[in-house]
C-alpha positions in Angstrom: 156.1 177.5 72.4 159.2 175.3 72.9 161.8 176.6 75.2 165.4 176.2 74.1 168.6 175.5 76.0 172.0 175.7 74.4 174.7 173.7 76.3 177.4 175.6 74.3 176.6 178.8 76.2 177.3 177.2 79.6 180.4 178.3 81.4 182.9 175.5 82.0 182.7 176.4 85.7 179.1 175.1 85.7 180.2 171.6 84.8 179.5 168.9 87.4 182.4 168.1 89.8 183.1 165.2 92.0 181.9 166.3 95.5 184.5 165.6 98.1 183.4 164.6 101.6 183.5 167.0 104.4 186.9 167.8 105.9 187.7 166.2 109.3 187.8 168.5 112.3 190.3 168.3 115.2 189.4 169.3 118.7 192.4 170.1 120.8 196.0 169.2 120.4 196.5 165.5 119.8 192.8 164.8 119.7 191.5 162.1 117.3 190.0 163.3 114.1 186.2 163.4 114.0 184.7 163.2 110.5 181.6 165.5 110.2 178.8 163.6 108.5 176.1 164.9 106.3 173.3 163.1 104.2 174.7 161.7 101.0 172.3 161.3 98.0 172.1 157.8 96.9 171.2 156.5 93.4 170.6 153.1 92.2 171.2 151.6 88.7 169.5 148.3 87.7 171.2 147.1 84.5 173.7 144.8 82.8 177.4 144.6 83.1 179.6 145.7 80.3 183.0 143.9 80.4 184.4 146.7 78.3 183.5 149.2 81.1 182.2 151.9 78.8 178.4 151.3 79.1 175.9 149.4 81.3 176.3 149.3 85.0 180.0 150.3 84.9 179.2 153.5 83.0 176.3 154.1 85.4 178.4 153.8 88.5 181.0 156.2 87.2 178.4 158.8 86.0 176.5 158.7 89.3 179.6 159.2 91.3 180.9 161.9 88.9 177.6 163.8 89.4 177.9 163.8 93.2 175.8 160.9 94.4 176.6 157.6 95.9 176.1 154.7 93.4 174.3 151.5 94.1 173.8 148.7 91.6 171.7 145.7 90.9 172.9 143.4 88.1 170.4 141.7 85.9 172.7 140.2 83.3 176.3 139.9 82.2 177.7 140.6 78.7 180.9 139.7 77.0 181.6 142.9 75.0 184.2 145.4 74.0 184.4 148.5 71.9 183.6 146.6 68.8 180.8 144.1 69.6 178.8 142.1 72.0 179.7 138.4 71.8 177.6 136.9 74.6 174.8 137.8 77.1 173.9 135.8 80.2 170.9 136.7 82.2 171.0 136.2 86.0 168.4 134.1 87.7 165.3 135.9 88.9 166.0 135.0 92.5 169.4 136.6 92.3 168.0 139.8 91.0 165.2 139.9 93.6 167.8 139.3 96.4 169.9 142.2 95.2 166.9 144.5 95.0 165.7 143.6 98.5 169.3 144.0 99.9 169.6 147.6 98.6 166.2 148.7 99.4 166.3 147.3 102.9 169.4 149.3 103.9 169.8 152.4 101.8 167.8 155.7 101.3 167.5 155.6 97.6 166.7 159.0 96.1 166.5 158.0 92.5 166.6 154.8 90.4 167.5 154.1 86.8 167.0 151.0 84.7 169.2 150.2 81.7 169.4 147.1 79.7 166.9 144.5 81.1 167.0 142.0 78.2 163.9 139.8 78.8 160.2 140.1 79.7 160.8 138.1 82.8 163.5 140.5 84.1 161.4 143.5 83.2 158.5 142.0 85.2 160.7 141.2 88.2 162.2 144.7 88.3 158.9 146.4 87.8 157.2 144.4 90.6 160.0 145.3 93.0 160.0 148.9 92.2 156.2 149.2 92.5 156.2 147.4 95.8 158.9 149.7 97.2 157.3 152.8 95.7 160.7 153.8 94.2 161.1 157.5 93.8 162.4 159.3 90.7 162.6 156.3 88.3 164.4 157.0 85.0 163.9 154.3 82.5 166.4 154.1 79.7 164.8 151.6 77.2 168.1 150.1 75.9 167.1 148.0 72.8 170.1 147.6 70.5 173.9 148.0 70.7 176.0 150.1 68.4 177.1 146.9 66.8 173.5 145.9 66.0 173.2 143.3 68.8 169.6 143.1 70.2 169.6 144.0 73.9 165.8 143.9 74.6 163.7 141.1 73.2 160.5 142.0 71.4 158.2 140.6 74.1 160.2 142.6 76.7 159.4 145.8 74.9 155.7 145.3 75.4 156.2 144.3 79.0 158.3 147.4 79.6 155.8 149.8 78.2 153.0 148.0 80.2 154.6 147.5 83.5 157.7 149.8 83.8 156.8 153.0 81.9 153.8 153.8 84.2 156.2 153.8 87.2 158.7 156.2 85.5 159.4 159.8 86.2 161.3 160.0 83.0 161.8 157.7 79.9 164.9 158.5 77.9 164.9 156.8 74.4 167.3 157.7 71.7 165.9 158.4 68.2 166.0 154.8 67.1 164.2 153.6 70.3 161.7 156.4 70.1 160.8 155.5 66.6 160.1 151.9 67.6 158.1 152.9 70.8 156.1 155.6 69.0 155.7 153.7 65.7 156.9 156.9 63.9 159.7 157.9 61.7 161.7 160.9 63.3 163.7 163.3 61.3 162.7 166.6 62.8 162.0 168.3 66.2 158.3 168.3 65.4 158.3 164.6 64.8 160.4 164.0 68.0 157.7 166.0 69.9 154.9 163.9 68.4 156.9 160.7 69.4 157.2 162.0 72.9 153.5 162.6 73.1 152.8 159.0 72.0 155.3 157.6 74.5 153.8 159.6 77.3 150.5 157.8 76.7 152.2 154.6 78.2 151.9 156.4 81.6 155.3 157.9 82.3 155.5 161.5 83.7 158.0 162.8 81.2 159.9 161.8 78.1 163.4 162.9 76.9 164.1 162.1 73.3 167.9 162.0 72.9 168.8 163.6 69.6 172.3 162.5 69.0 171.1 160.9 65.7 168.5 163.6 64.8 169.3 164.5 61.2 167.7 167.9 61.3 169.3 169.0 64.6 172.2 166.9 65.7 172.9 166.8 69.5 169.4 168.4 70.2 167.3 166.8 72.8 163.6 167.3 73.5 162.1 167.0 77.0 158.2 166.8 77.2 156.0 166.3 80.3 152.6 166.7 78.8 152.4 170.4 79.6 155.5 171.9 78.1 158.3 171.1 75.7 161.9 172.0 76.4 164.4 171.8 73.6 168.0 171.4 74.7 170.4 172.3 71.9 173.9 171.1 72.2 177.2 170.8 70.5 177.8 168.1 67.9 181.2 166.6 68.6 182.7 164.7 65.7 184.2 161.6 67.4 183.8 157.9 67.2 184.3 157.5 70.9 180.8 157.6 72.1 180.3 154.1 73.6 178.0 154.2 76.5 176.7 157.7 75.9 173.0 156.9 76.5 173.8 155.0 79.8 176.0 158.0 80.9 173.4 160.5 80.2 170.5 158.8 81.9 172.6 157.8 84.9 173.8 161.5 85.4 170.1 162.6 85.3 169.4 160.0 88.0 172.2 161.3 90.1 170.9 164.9 89.8 167.4 163.8 90.7 168.7 162.0 93.8 170.3 165.3 94.8 166.9 166.9 94.7 167.2 168.8 91.4 164.0 169.5 89.6 163.6 167.7 86.3 164.6 170.4 83.8 167.6 171.4 85.8 168.6 167.8 86.3 168.5 167.2 82.5 170.3 170.3 81.7 173.1 169.6 84.1 173.4 166.0 82.8 173.5 167.3 79.2 176.5 169.5 80.1 178.2 166.6 81.7 177.7 164.1 78.9 178.8 166.7 76.3 182.1 167.1 78.1 182.4 163.4 78.6 182.1 162.9 74.9 184.5 165.7 74.1 187.1 164.0 76.2 186.2 160.5 74.9 189.0 157.9 75.2 190.6 156.5 72.1 191.0 153.0 73.5 190.1 149.7 71.9 189.6 149.2 68.3 185.9 150.2 67.9 183.8 153.0 69.5 185.9 154.1 72.5 184.1 155.1 75.7 183.3 158.5 77.0 185.5 159.8 79.8 183.4 159.9 82.9 185.9 161.7 85.1 187.2 164.1 82.5 187.2 166.8 85.1 189.9 165.1 87.2 193.5 165.8 86.5 195.3 163.0 84.6 198.3 161.3 86.2 201.6 162.4 84.7 202.9 159.9 82.2 
């Protein structure tokens, strides 16, 4: 039987908070301050830049930091976009992507990795090969395929390459309803169909699937987590707002941060869902299209 989780029942006190570093200690009058150090969880995003700042690498960095981990990034492409549309996409050369991957893995202790928009089959192959070679832990694959404005963000041959090379490395794959329908070759309008889609996607070799149900007609804002043994239904609050640019990136990046901190999968997803719900609730009405979610909603605003 599916287990349910209702994000509306959560206390606001349970929401993620930015984690401040340890306070410095002073030994003796006039002694220099010595900062006490402790291990800091580190999470890596491998994705594309959004010049509008609401999605892509920018959203990932904000979300990871807001969820208490240190954010690292590897850029694979650059977009010219805003809240209304994507006007241009420029892929970075393979050697530039490889150099970034080598740099971060050579120096940092990376507790979790997420991939976002990867654009082409060549980029997918480059990223998958590096992650396999490095035995990357806690890989979250967000199969970003199309923008809200309808711009194709993952070429058809890249979809096949992703399911073949990247999904088998993934701890979690996080498609939205539209992406899940394409991956599973199934129309989804109910939780039962979402679960069947998750079963089909799991066959690509990933360890778990999260169907993001923001566009699920029968149960809006209800997500479904399936790992081959159990199904967890996460019921949330539908917030009527146009300011949802970058929601998928924000959700998957916050899960990645929670995994980097050592949270088990169900708890990581539940915490991330609470976070993204509040980020949507406090979405920013800026630009002339779909405004971004507010990644640091929990910080006090500067007085105007």
